[in-house]
N, C-alpha and C positions, 0 to 999 in steps of 0.2 A: 510350462509358461515360456521356456526358452524357445520352443518351436514357434509359438505365436509371436514372440518378439522378433524372431528372424523373418517371419512372414510379413509383419508390418514394415520392417525395414526394406525387404525385397520389393514390396508393393509401392514403395515410396509414399506410404501413408504418413506423411509428415506435414508440418505447417506449410512448407514451400510446395510440397506435392499437391495438397488440397487446394492451395491458392491457384496453382497452374491448372488443375482440373476444372475448377468452377469459374475462374476469372475474378478480377478484382471487385467488380460490382456485386456479384452474388456473394462473394466472401465477406464483403463489408456488411451486406444485409444480414447474413447469418450472425454476425457479431451483435446485431440488434434483435436477435431471436426471431428473425423473419426467414422462413425456409423456402418460400415459393421460388425466388430467383435461383437459389442454389439447386433445388430439385429440378428445375427446368434446365439448368446448365449441364447436369450430368445424366439427364434422363436417357439419352441414347448412347451413353458411354459404358461399355462393358469391361473396361480395364479394371484391374484389381483395386487401384486407388479410388476409382469411382464407385465400385461395389462396396468397399468399406465405408466410404462417405455416406452412401445411401443407407447402409445398414445401421451404423452407429451414430452418425451425426444427425441424419435426417429422419431416422426412425422409420424407414421404409422397409417393407418386406422385399427380399431379393431372391432371385432364382437360386435353387440349391446348387446347381452346377457352377454358377458364378461364385457363390460363397466358397465352394470347395477349391476353386482356383485361386482364391484370395487369402485363405487362412486354413489352418488345420481344423476342419469342421468338427470331427469327432471329439477332439480335445476341448474345443470351445463349448460344445454342447455339454459334455460331462462336467466342465468347470462352471456351468451356470452362466456363461456369457451370452449365449444365443440359444434359441429353441427352434426346432423344425416343426413345420405344419404339414402333417401327413396327408392332408386332404388336397392341397394344391401344389405341393413340391416347393414351397418357399421357406425361407429362413428369416427370423426376426430377432432383433437385438433385445436382450434382457438388461443390459447395462450400456452406458455411454463410454466408449473408449475414444478419447479425444487427443489428437496430436497437439503437442505443446513443446516448449523448449526455450533455449537461449540461442543466440546467434550462431554458436558453434556446436550445439548438441541438440539431438532430437529425443523427446520424451513422449510418454503417453499417460494421460490421466484417466483413471477408471472411477466412474461415479454412477449415480442413478440417472436414468434417462431424463433429459431436460424437460421439466414440467412446464416451463415458460415458452417453449418453442411453439411458434404459431404454425401448427400443422393440422389442427383439428383431430389429432389422434392421441394427444398426450393424456396419460392417466392421472388421476388425482394424486397429490403428494401424500406420502405416509409420514407420520410424526418423526420417524428416525431417518428421513430422507437425507441422502448424502449429496451435497452440492459439488458441481465441478468448478472449473476456474471461472472467476467473475472479476468485476472491476476492482473490488476490495483486495482480492488476491494479488492482482498485478500491481496495485498501489503498494502493498506491503513488500512485495518482492523488489520493487524499484527503490524503495526507501531504505532497505536494510543495508547496513555496512557489510562489505564483503571482504573483510580482512581474514586471513587464515587464523583459525582458533582450534583449540583442543576439543572443547565440548560445546555443543549448541542444543537449544531446546525449542521445540515448536509446540506451543500450547494451543490445543484445539485444531489439530492438523487437518481434519476433514478428509478429503481424498488424498492428501499428502503433497500438495503443491509446494508449500514452503520447505518441507523436509528435503525435496529434491534439490532445491536451490542451496540449502545449507550443506548438503552432502558434497558439494563442490569445493567447499573451503573449510569444513569442520571435520576433524578426524573421527569424532563420534557424534551422532545425532540421536536425540531422544525426541519422540513425537507422541503426544498424548491426546486423548479425546474422551469425553464422557460417553459418546455414542459408539458402542462396540461395533456396529455395522460400519461406521466410518473407518475404524482401524482395519477391518477386513478389506475395504476398498483401498486404503493407503498401502496395505501389504501388496495388493495386486499392482498398484501404481508403481511402487518401488521395484518390484520384481520385473515388470515389463520394461521399465525405463533404465534400470541400473544393472540388471542381470545379477551376476555374482556379487557385485558391490552393494546390493541391497541389504546385505547383512550388517552394514555399518549403521543402518537406521533401526533403532530399537523402539518398538511400539508398546505403549502402556495405556491402560484404561483408567479413567477417573476425571474428576472435576478440577479445573484450574491447576493448582500446584500440588494437589493431593498425591498424585502418582510419583512425585519427585521429592518427597519430604526429606529434609536434611541434606539435599544435594545442591551444588552450585554449578553455574554454567558461565562461560565466557560471553555467550550471546543468547538472548531470548527473543523470540518473535511470537506474535499472536494476532490472529484475526478471529477474535472470540465472538460468541453469539451476543452481539451488543444491541440488537434491535430493541427499541422501546415500544412496547405494545400493551394493549389492555389485558391480554391474556397473561403476559409476564407479570404485570402488576398484581394479578390475582393469584400469583404463585404457580401458574401453570405453564403456558407456552405451547403453541401449536407445533412448532418444528424445532428439534434439538439444535440444528445447525445455526439458527439465528435467534432463538428465544431462550434466555437463560432462566426464566421463571423467577426473576427478581424485579422489584419495582423500579421504575424510572431508569436512571443511569447508575444504579447501585453496583452493577457488574464492573463498571469502570473503577469505582472507588475501591471495591474489593481486590481487583487485580493489582492496583497500585499499592494497596496495603500489604499484599503478600509477595509481590515480585522481588523487592530488594533483598530478602533473605536468601534468594536463590541466584543472585547476581554476583559473580566473582569480581575481585578488584579490577578496575578499569574496564569492566564488561559493559556491553550495551544491551538495552532492552527496547524493543520496538513493539508498540501495540496500536491497533486501530480501534476507534471507539466512536460511539454517539454520546452526546451529552445534552442536557436540557438547557434551554433558555427560559427561565422562570420570570414571570412578571415582577418587576421591582428589584431585580437582582442582576448584577453584571455576571456574565458566565465565568469571567476570570476569578471573581470572588468565590464562586462555588468550587472551582477546581483547584485554586491555589493551595488551600490547606491539604488537599489530597496529595499533590505532588511534593509539597514541602515536607510532608510526613515521611516521604521515602528516604530522605537524607541524601539523595542523589542529585547531581546536576540534571535539570529537566528542561526539555524543549517541547512545549505544547502548541500545536498549530491547528487552528480552525480553518478548514478548507472550504466548507460549504454549509449553508444554513437553509433549512426548509421550513415553511410554515406547516401547521398541523394538517391541512388538506393535502399538500404536496407529499408529505411524509406518509400519510395513510395510503395515498394512491400508489406510491412507489412500492410499498411492501405488499399491497393487495395484488399488484401486477406480478410481483416476484413469486407469489404463491399460486398464481393462476386464478385468483378469485375474481378478476375483472369479468370473467365469463360465467361466474357462479350465481345461482339464484339468491345466495345469501350476501351478495356484494354490498347492497345498500345497508343491510343490517350490520355488517362488519365495519363498513365505512363509518356509520354512525357511532359505533362503539369506540373507535379511535377518537373521533371528535368529542364525544362525551368525556372520555378519560382525560384528554388534554385540557378541556374547559374546566373540569372539576379540580384539576391540579394547577391551574393558572399557568399552563405551559404555552408559551408564545411561539416556540419553534424548537427544532431539534438540529443540532450541529453534527457534522461528520468531520473527523480530523485524526491527527496522529499524536502520539505521546512517545518521546524518546527519553530514556533515562541512561545516564552514565554514572557508574559507581566509582567516583573519584576519591572517595574517602575524606573529602574536605569537611571542615567544621562549618563552613558557610557556603553551601552549595549555590550554584547559579540557577535561577529559575526564570524562565521567560515564557509567557503566554501571549500569543499574538494571532491575529487573523491574517491569513495569507491566501488570497483567492486568485492572484494573478497566475499566468502560465509560468511553469518552472521547468528546468531541464531535467529530463529523466535519462538514466537512473540517478536519483538524487543521493543515493547511498554513498556515492563517491565523495560528496561534499560534506557529509555529516561530521566526520572527524575534524575537518577544518573548522566547522561551526563551533564545536565544543572547544577546540584548541584556542580559538580567538577569545572566547569568553573566559577560559582559564587564564590566559595571558593577561587580560585586563584585570581580572580579580587579584592576580598575584603581583601586579606591577603598579607601584605608587607613582606619583607625578614626577618625582625626581628621576626615577628609573625610566619612565616613559620619555623624558627629555633626552636621555642618553641612548635611546633605542634607534636603530637604523630601520627606517620604514621604506617600503616600496609600493607601487601601485598594484592592486590585486589583479589577477588574471581576468581578461575580458572586460575591463572597465573602459568606458568611453565617455567623453564629454559632449553633451548635446546642448544646442542653443536654438531657441526659436525667437523670431522677431517679426514686427509688423511695420509696414511702410507708413511713413507720415510725411509731413511737410519738410522736415529736416532730414529725411532719409530713413534708414532702418533703425528701429528702436527695439532692443532686446526685451522680450516679455517673459521669458523663462529660460533659466540656465540650470542644468542638472547633470549629475553623474548617473550613469546607468550601466548595469552589468549585462553583458551579452551571454553569460554562462550561469550555471547554478541556479540560485534563487531569483535571478533577474531583478534584483533590488534597484530602486530608483529614488533619487532625492535631490531637492533643490540645493544649490550651493552658491555662495557669494564670491566676489572677486578674490578676497583673501584666501578663502578655502580653495579656490581654483589654483592659486599660487602655491599653496602648501602641497596639494596633491601633485601638481606638476613638478615640484622640486623634489619630491620623494623618489630619489634615484637609486636607493638601495646602497648608498655609499656613505652619506653623511648623517650624523645623528640629528634627531628632530630639533633639539635645542639650537643647533647651528643654523638649520634651515629657517626657523622662526626668527632668529636674529637678523638674518639676511633679508627676509621678507619684510620685517619691521622697518628696516632702512628704506626699502623700495617704496613702502606706502606711507612713510613719515609717521610711524607709530612707535611709541615707547616700547623697547624690546621686552622689558619686564612685564609691562601690561599685556603684550601679545602672548608672552609665555603663559601667564596665568589665565588669560581669557580664552585661549585657543584650545586648551587641553581637553575640555569637555567635548568640543566639536571633533577633535582628533580621535578621541575615544569612540565617539559615535561612528566615525568613518572606519575605524578598525573593527568595531562590532559588526558592521554590515558587510565587511569584506572589501570595501573600497581601497583600504590600505592594509598591508600586512607587515608583520615584523619579519625582517630577514633572518 
């Protein structure tokens, strides 16, 4: 495996190398699972990076001589990565080896060949299909807190994407999966990407937290098989990587039920999930008892909501069923299941837990569909710190706190022209970083935020502003505290 790793590096078979070989337009199309532009871009290129791109990414047969120039062919054949066709002297890929990485490091992910790639050559997906990197994978990687920790756990590792990220800041990484083929692929991924350092990733087989019974971790991440499907509702599931064989959003509930026992003090747990919107019930009411039962501080964010038809189409495309004779039948099965269970939509979002050990944990469930800054993981500790500060600070203490304007906060005002000149129509604070929160604010609020210079306590600021506006100081002190708390909660103001 080390010889193959060296060959990939020498060929510059990296994210940047592939981008340069095929160009931005073709590279972007490939991200949408469209291969035509990429295939056209490298068709006449015989360089090693183009050969590897054709072989592993585009699933094209390549000339044996070109393959030998790009990788240790005999080792790749014996390792089950490629196969030779003795009739025409070509080589074809048996797995997908995909460049991946962070800004300062190159990795390679080993998975099954992409079934959703629009090539006309993709084979049907097997039940234990191992998925490569996708949108959910990158979302979780960007969401995760990257503080140095002793022990980290990746539940449902798949081809090993999250384990690679964790290995950069965790001394010991445990990665689990119910699919034993996935563990084989994750082992190849870590060996190719990390070399000798791959030994720091321990792979274990089993469902959810079964493989780590009695153990605790400083950081837990999971992109579990959260897809809600009629097959899972029947206790089956077509594909292990996405179907848990549990009804509805039961997987989400079970994960939250089991996770706290494995989360060390002050540890974070990040999980992606789908959850149901059921007729007559607010989604927050369904999920609140689940997160409250963890005993942890919890932040639940709904990022997207799809109606039943959109959801069915998404996952039928994912499995390549849009070209299948059974497409209509399977589409109908989704719609029948949703209708029978009064499901109006399916949400996608994240849940973050922090084991603070408090008797009264902070719980927030919100919809957040606006654009946010990535990677968001850098802002997550601040979010929890703000909420802990508010929970532990009474009004008298808050009045004695020195506040300052949060990073990236700007004041915006819009106005319309009238007979008497410009009349303000909207005045708001907006964050140019992190969660990009925005909210209306009145003149007194503007004065409070503007005066928060990081030097004087809040009480003194309010007394001065009361004089400027002709307001009774005691009335302003009591009346402004809820608004100040809201400003701190959203990060417009921070305690120094």
